[in-house]
C-alpha positions as CSV (number, residue, x, y, z in Angstrom):
1,F,98.6,115.6,67.0
2,M,100.6,118.5,68.4
3,S,102.5,120.8,66.7
4,K,105.8,121.6,67.3
5,K,105.9,125.2,65.2
6,Y,106.0,126.9,68.4
7,N,107.1,127.5,71.9
8,I,105.6,128.5,75.0
9,H,106.2,131.4,77.7
10,I,104.4,131.9,80.2
11,I,104.7,134.7,82.6
12,S,103.2,134.9,86.2
13,T,103.5,138.3,88.7
14,P,104.7,138.7,92.1
15,T,101.2,139.0,93.6
16,L,98.6,136.9,95.8
17,P,97.1,134.7,95.0
18,V,98.4,134.9,91.1
19,Q,102.6,133.8,91.7
20,Y,101.8,130.3,93.1
21,Y,101.4,127.6,90.1
22,H,100.9,124.4,91.9
23,R,98.8,121.1,91.5
24,E,98.1,121.5,94.9
25,Y,97.1,125.1,95.0
26,G,93.5,125.6,95.6
27,I,92.9,129.4,96.3
28,N,93.3,130.4,92.5
29,P,92.2,127.9,90.1
30,F,93.1,130.0,87.2
31,N,96.9,128.7,87.9
32,Q,95.9,125.6,88.1
33,K,95.0,125.3,84.9
34,T,97.8,127.1,83.7
35,Y,100.0,124.3,85.7
36,L,98.0,121.4,83.9
37,L,98.0,122.9,80.6
38,S,102.2,123.6,81.1
39,R,102.2,120.1,81.9
40,A,100.9,118.6,79.7
41,L,102.1,120.5,76.5
42,T,105.6,120.0,77.6
43,K,105.0,115.7,78.1
44,N,103.6,116.2,74.6
45,G,107.4,117.6,73.2
46,I,105.8,121.1,73.5
47,K,108.8,123.8,74.6
48,T,107.3,125.4,77.4
49,F,108.9,128.0,79.6
50,F,107.7,129.7,82.8
51,Y,108.7,133.0,84.6
52,G,108.0,133.8,88.2
53,Y,109.2,132.4,91.6
54,D,111.5,129.9,92.8
55,D,109.2,128.2,94.7
56,S,106.5,127.3,92.2
57,A,106.2,123.4,90.9
58,M,105.5,124.3,87.4
59,K,106.1,121.4,84.9
60,C,107.4,123.0,81.9
61,T,110.8,122.2,79.9
62,K,112.8,125.3,81.7
63,H,112.2,127.2,84.8
64,F,113.6,131.3,84.9
65,I,113.5,133.2,88.2
66,L,111.5,136.3,88.3
67,G,111.5,136.8,92.0
68,N,113.1,134.3,95.3
69,N,110.6,133.6,98.0
70,K,112.9,134.5,100.6
71,D,113.9,138.0,99.3
72,P,112.2,140.5,101.9
73,L,111.8,143.1,98.9
74,F,108.5,141.0,97.9
75,K,107.6,140.6,101.4
76,K,103.8,142.3,100.6
77,R,103.4,139.6,98.0
78,T,100.7,138.8,100.0
79,E,98.8,141.6,99.6
80,T,96.4,143.3,97.1
81,I,98.4,144.6,93.8
82,T,97.8,148.1,94.8
83,S,99.8,147.6,98.6
84,L,103.1,145.9,96.5
85,Q,106.0,147.8,96.8
86,I,106.9,149.0,93.4
87,D,110.5,148.1,93.5
88,A,110.0,144.6,93.6
89,L,107.6,145.5,90.2
90,N,110.6,146.8,89.1
91,L,112.8,144.4,89.8
92,W,110.5,141.4,88.5
93,T,110.3,143.5,85.4
94,S,113.9,144.1,84.9
95,N,114.5,140.2,85.6
96,F,112.0,139.3,83.1
97,I,113.6,141.7,80.3
98,E,117.1,140.6,81.0
99,Y,115.9,136.9,80.4
100,Y,114.0,138.3,77.2
101,E,116.8,139.7,75.7
102,K,119.3,136.2,76.6
103,N,116.6,134.7,74.9
104,K,116.4,136.3,71.8
105,A,120.0,136.1,71.6
106,D,120.0,132.2,71.7
107,G,117.2,131.7,69.9
108,T,114.8,130.4,73.0
109,I,112.7,133.0,72.1
110,D,111.8,133.4,67.9
111,G,108.6,134.3,65.3
112,G,107.0,131.0,66.8
113,S,107.0,132.0,70.6
114,I,103.7,132.6,72.2
115,F,103.6,134.7,75.2
116,L,100.9,133.0,77.6
117,F,99.9,135.6,80.5
118,N,97.2,134.9,83.8
119,R,95.5,137.6,85.1
120,N,96.8,140.8,87.0
121,C,99.8,141.0,84.4
122,R,98.3,144.6,83.3
123,I,100.5,145.7,86.1
124,M,103.6,145.4,84.7
125,P,103.5,148.1,81.9
126,K,107.2,148.5,81.1
127,L,106.5,144.1,80.5
128,W,104.2,144.7,78.1
129,D,106.0,147.8,76.1
130,V,108.9,145.4,75.4
131,L,106.7,142.7,74.2
132,N,104.6,144.8,72.2
133,K,107.1,146.6,70.5
134,D,108.6,143.3,69.1
135,N,105.2,142.6,68.1
136,A,105.3,139.3,70.4
137,I,102.2,137.2,70.5
138,I,100.7,137.6,74.2
139,C,97.9,135.3,74.9
140,E,95.6,135.0,77.9
141,Y,94.7,131.9,79.5
142,P,92.0,131.7,81.0
143,V,89.8,134.7,80.6
144,A,87.3,134.0,82.9
145,Y,86.6,138.7,83.8
146,L,85.6,141.1,81.8
147,T,89.1,143.1,81.6
148,S,91.8,141.4,79.7
149,A,94.9,143.1,78.4
150,S,96.1,140.9,75.7
151,T,95.1,140.3,72.1
152,Y,94.4,137.0,72.2
153,K,92.1,135.3,74.6
154,I,91.4,131.6,75.3
155,F,88.2,131.8,77.7
156,E,86.7,128.6,79.8
157,S,83.5,129.0,78.9
158,H,81.1,130.2,75.6
159,S,79.3,132.4,78.6
160,I,81.9,134.6,79.7
161,Q,83.1,134.9,76.0
162,H,80.0,136.0,75.0
163,L,79.6,137.8,77.9
164,Y,83.0,140.0,77.1
165,M,82.0,140.3,73.5
166,G,79.2,142.0,74.7
167,Y,81.1,144.6,76.9
168,Q,83.2,145.2,74.3
169,H,80.9,145.8,71.3
170,R,81.4,149.3,71.2
171,A,82.0,149.9,67.4
172,D,83.7,147.4,67.0
173,T,81.1,146.4,63.6
174,E,81.7,149.2,61.6
175,H,84.4,148.4,59.5
176,L,82.3,145.1,58.5
177,S,80.9,146.8,55.6
178,L,82.1,145.3,52.6
179,H,80.3,147.9,49.9
180,D,83.6,149.7,49.0
181,G,84.9,146.3,47.4
182,K,87.9,145.9,49.4
183,K,88.8,142.4,51.0
184,F,87.5,141.9,54.8
185,D,89.7,143.6,57.6
186,T,90.8,141.4,60.9
187,T,93.0,144.3,61.9
188,N,90.5,146.3,64.2
189,N,87.7,143.3,64.5
190,S,89.3,141.2,68.1
191,F,86.7,138.8,68.2
192,F,88.8,136.8,66.1
193,T,91.2,136.9,68.5
194,Y,89.2,135.3,70.6
195,K,88.5,131.2,71.5
196,Q,87.0,129.1,73.7
197,I,88.6,125.6,75.2
198,R,87.2,123.7,78.2
199,P,90.4,123.6,80.5
200,I,92.3,120.6,81.1
201,M,91.6,119.5,84.4
202,D,93.5,117.2,87.0
203,T,92.1,114.2,85.9
204,D,94.9,112.1,87.7
205,T,93.8,113.3,91.1
206,F,89.7,113.2,90.6
207,T,89.3,109.8,90.3
208,F,85.4,107.8,89.8
209,T,84.5,106.9,93.4
210,K,81.4,104.7,92.9
211,K,80.2,104.8,97.1
212,S,79.5,108.1,98.3
213,E,79.0,109.4,102.1
214,D,75.6,111.3,102.4
215,Y,76.2,114.7,102.6
216,Y,75.6,118.2,100.2
217,L,79.0,119.8,99.4
218,Y,79.6,123.8,99.0
219,V,82.9,124.8,97.4
220,G,83.8,128.5,97.4
221,R,83.8,131.8,98.6
222,I,81.4,133.5,101.0
223,L,79.6,135.7,98.9
224,E,76.3,136.6,97.8
225,A,77.1,136.1,94.1
226,K,77.7,132.8,94.9
227,G,74.5,131.8,96.2
228,I,75.6,131.7,99.3
229,G,71.9,133.0,101.0
230,I,70.6,129.8,99.2
231,L,72.9,127.6,100.5
232,L,71.5,128.8,104.3
233,S,67.8,128.0,103.4
234,L,68.3,125.1,102.4
235,V,70.8,124.2,105.3
236,T,67.3,125.2,107.1
237,Q,64.5,123.6,105.1
238,F,66.5,119.7,105.2
239,P,67.7,119.5,108.9
240,D,68.0,116.2,108.8
241,K,70.1,115.9,105.3
242,K,74.3,116.8,106.2
243,F,76.1,119.8,104.7
244,V,79.4,120.0,104.3
245,F,81.4,123.7,103.4
246,M,84.6,124.2,102.4
247,F,85.6,127.6,102.1
248,S,88.7,129.3,100.7
249,S,89.2,131.4,103.8
250,Y,88.6,131.4,107.9
251,H,85.1,133.4,107.9
252,T,82.2,131.8,108.2
253,P,78.6,133.2,107.7
254,H,77.1,133.7,111.7
255,A,74.0,132.2,110.1
256,L,75.9,129.0,110.4
257,D,76.9,129.1,114.4
258,D,73.7,127.0,115.8
259,A,73.7,124.9,112.4
260,K,73.4,121.2,113.7
261,N,73.6,119.5,110.1
262,V,76.6,121.6,108.6
263,T,80.5,120.4,108.9
264,I,82.9,123.1,108.0
265,Y,86.5,123.3,106.6
266,T,88.2,126.0,105.8
267,A,91.3,125.8,103.8
268,P,91.9,122.3,103.9
269,E,94.9,120.7,102.5
270,F,94.9,119.1,99.0
271,E,94.7,115.8,99.8
272,K,91.7,116.5,102.4
273,K,90.1,118.4,99.4
274,V,90.1,115.9,97.1
275,E,88.6,113.1,99.6
276,I,86.0,115.6,100.7
277,I,84.9,116.2,97.0
278,R,84.8,112.9,96.2
279,N,82.6,111.4,98.6
280,A,80.0,113.7,98.2
281,R,76.9,112.8,97.5
282,A,75.9,116.0,95.3
283,L,77.5,119.5,95.1
284,I,75.9,122.7,95.3
285,S,76.8,125.5,93.3
286,P,73.2,127.9,93.5
287,T,75.9,131.1,91.7
288,L,73.7,134.1,91.3
289,A,76.0,135.7,89.0
290,S,77.2,134.7,85.6
291,E,79.4,131.6,86.5
292,C,82.4,131.7,83.9
293,F,83.6,128.0,84.7
294,G,83.3,126.7,88.1
295,S,86.3,124.2,88.3
296,A,84.8,122.9,92.1
297,H,81.5,121.3,89.9
298,I,84.0,119.7,87.4
299,E,86.5,118.2,89.7
300,G,83.1,116.7,91.5
301,Q,82.4,115.5,87.8
302,L,85.7,114.2,87.2
303,C,84.9,111.9,90.8
304,G,81.4,110.8,89.5
305,V,79.9,113.8,91.8
306,P,76.6,115.1,90.1
307,S,76.1,118.9,90.5
308,I,73.0,121.1,91.6
309,T,73.1,124.5,89.9
310,T,71.5,128.1,88.8
311,D,70.2,127.5,85.3
312,W,72.1,130.3,83.5
313,G,76.2,131.0,83.3
314,A,78.3,128.2,82.2
315,F,76.3,125.8,84.6
316,T,74.3,125.9,81.0
317,E,77.5,123.8,79.2
318,T,78.4,121.7,81.5
319,I,75.4,120.2,83.5
320,K,73.0,118.5,81.3
321,N,69.5,117.8,83.2
322,G,69.1,114.9,84.6
323,V,72.3,113.1,83.1
324,N,75.2,114.6,85.3
325,G,73.1,117.0,87.6
326,F,70.3,119.5,87.8
327,R,69.8,122.8,86.7
328,C,67.1,125.3,88.9
329,R,66.1,129.0,88.4
330,S,62.9,127.9,91.5
331,W,62.8,127.2,95.2
332,S,60.9,123.9,94.3
333,D,63.8,122.5,91.7
334,F,66.6,122.9,94.1
335,C,64.4,121.1,96.6
336,S,63.2,118.8,94.3
337,A,67.1,118.0,92.8
338,M,68.0,117.3,96.4
339,S,66.1,114.6,96.3
340,S,66.5,112.9,93.0
341,I,70.0,113.5,92.9
342,K,70.7,110.1,94.4
343,D,69.2,108.5,91.6
344,L,72.1,110.0,88.7
345,D,74.8,107.4,87.0
346,R,78.0,108.2,88.8
347,E,80.1,106.1,86.3
348,K,78.8,107.6,83.7
349,I,79.3,111.0,85.1
350,S,82.7,110.6,85.9
351,K,83.4,108.6,82.5
352,D,81.9,111.9,80.6
353,A,83.8,114.0,82.5
354,H,87.0,112.7,82.0
355,D,86.3,112.4,78.1
356,K,85.6,116.3,78.6
357,Y,88.5,117.5,80.2
358,G,91.2,115.3,79.6
359,E,94.0,116.1,77.6
360,A,92.3,115.5,74.6
361,Q,91.7,118.9,74.6
362,L,95.4,120.0,73.9
363,G,94.4,119.5,69.6
364,E,92.4,122.3,70.5
365,F,94.9,124.3,72.3
366,N,97.4,123.5,69.6
367,H,94.9,125.0,67.0
368,F,94.4,127.9,68.3
369,F,98.4,128.4,68.4
370,E,99.2,127.9,65.2
371,Y,96.6,130.5,64.4
372,M,97.9,133.0,66.7
373,A,101.3,132.5,64.6
374,T,99.8,132.8,61.0
375,C,97.6,135.9,62.5
376,K,100.9,137.5,63.5
377,L,101.4,138.3,60.1
378,N,98.1,139.6,59.5
379,N,97.0,137.1,56.4
380,W,94.2,136.4,58.0
381,Y,93.2,134.4,54.3
382,N,95.9,132.1,54.7
383,S,95.4,131.4,58.8
């Protein structure tokens, strides 16, 4: 099932919300996915090393501390990347390089080492220079935006992968001609280093609940791109239905000030978050942009909660109309879904989600990690 020809080195950055790696930390779903991947890899015998803050609870073979939570040098870590102290970045980078050299010397880092980054690691150019000098295997997971610095990329959905590929298209196909009789060369064709793999989700925590309460749930940020306008219209259209909004910030739209059928939770504790999701009648995700994945509606599916979403982005891969939810294009679609959602089979929704987003996905990761190690030799025909 799992190869042990490689080892994984996960590198974090000193900025919020990138630095925390806890199952319970809900503001940054990207780190939660990396946390769950590391836990699964470690459990299955893959050596997994983590480089980050001392207060990260990463499940791994060994944790190398790059920064201390109590160090005043990192006091700005909760602010933006641009305001982070240069001294803090330099210390973080130099600490990694020190571990890197030691780990190379004792064999912890070898030819089978894969360096897994999360977002925003571009702010550490000296760290990148060290890895690139050694021709290290660098991969970003999960890629969910149109900016990424690594050669190898693991996308959460085909939707975001294809969007990224279109964005990066440039003249990447010019070298594909074989009229000169030469063998196909992937040196400049970066698309061969891209892979879509469904994330491993927290199937231990988000478990099936047969009985639901009578409320419709939104989980996410307060952004027009997330469809907040549609949500507010649904609140007005259905005054007899209960709505719960779970925001990650303490700012709420003024339009909700007088809404009698809305309950608002801001940054609840993890156990409360799970309880709110598990007991919902349905989860509404009316994202106007092309959603890269949408972790909240998958957590809902794991509990048996169906989803009402828009009809594009990752939802075309995660929602099957009339089975685990409804994808909507018109106002009448949303209104109809609000009435029909109660008829869906919650137990089937939960079972299907646990089958799709459990640790069985490790086989896909294993296959791509081995592919990276082979391609490092620039021998695509043997990959």
